[in-house]
C-alpha positions, 0 to 999 in steps of 0.5 A: 500500499502506498503512503496516502491509503495508509494515512486514509486508513488512519484517518477513518480508524482501524475498524473502518479500514478492515473489510466488513464482514457481511452479517456483522454490519449489514453488508456495508463496504469498507470506507475510502476510495473506490478508484482503480488501483492504476489511479491510486498508485500516483498521487497527482493522478488519484487527486485529479481523479478525485477532482473529476468526481467531485465536480460530476457529483456536484453537477448531479447535486446542483441539477437535484436542487434545481428539480426541487422546485421544478419538475423532476425527481430532485431528491432522487437526483440529489442521492444519485450525486451523493452516491457519486461522491460516495465512490471517493469521499468518506464523508459522502459514504457516512452521510449515505449510510446514515440516510439508508438507516433512516429510511430503513427505520422509516420503512420498518415504522410504516409497516408496523401494524399499529401505524398501518391501522392508524393511517388506514383510519385517518385516510377513511376519515379524510375520504368521508370528510371529502365525500361530505363536502362534495355531496353538500356542494352538489346539493347547493350548487348541482353539478355546475362548476363554480365559474359557471355559476350565474347569480 
């Protein structure tokens, strides 16, 4: 190994530098650069590789931010940019791990039978309220739309 990868392992910590066992950590990969060995071998090439990955990830994240108010899958594109960054940067890998953990927790919470029952009851009550409002409107005004009502 070269000095740069040793520095990265020391910065991350000895536990994170070792390959993760499949069952112990939920199948998480080790932290650090996933650049090809040829690129890692030369410091300037690796640095330019990292700059390129950062710029491409930044462009994807910026496109996702633009898509938030505009039509498009904004959050999906932002997480795609984070995934691009995570191929090279430890901080992005940690952010993605945290995000995956939170999404998994939310999915498990949503599948809880008590939460599902509560959501179904709230949905049913909301639909009944909407149906009553529509019935009151039709009773008072008929099937005419508000912009066709003559006074």
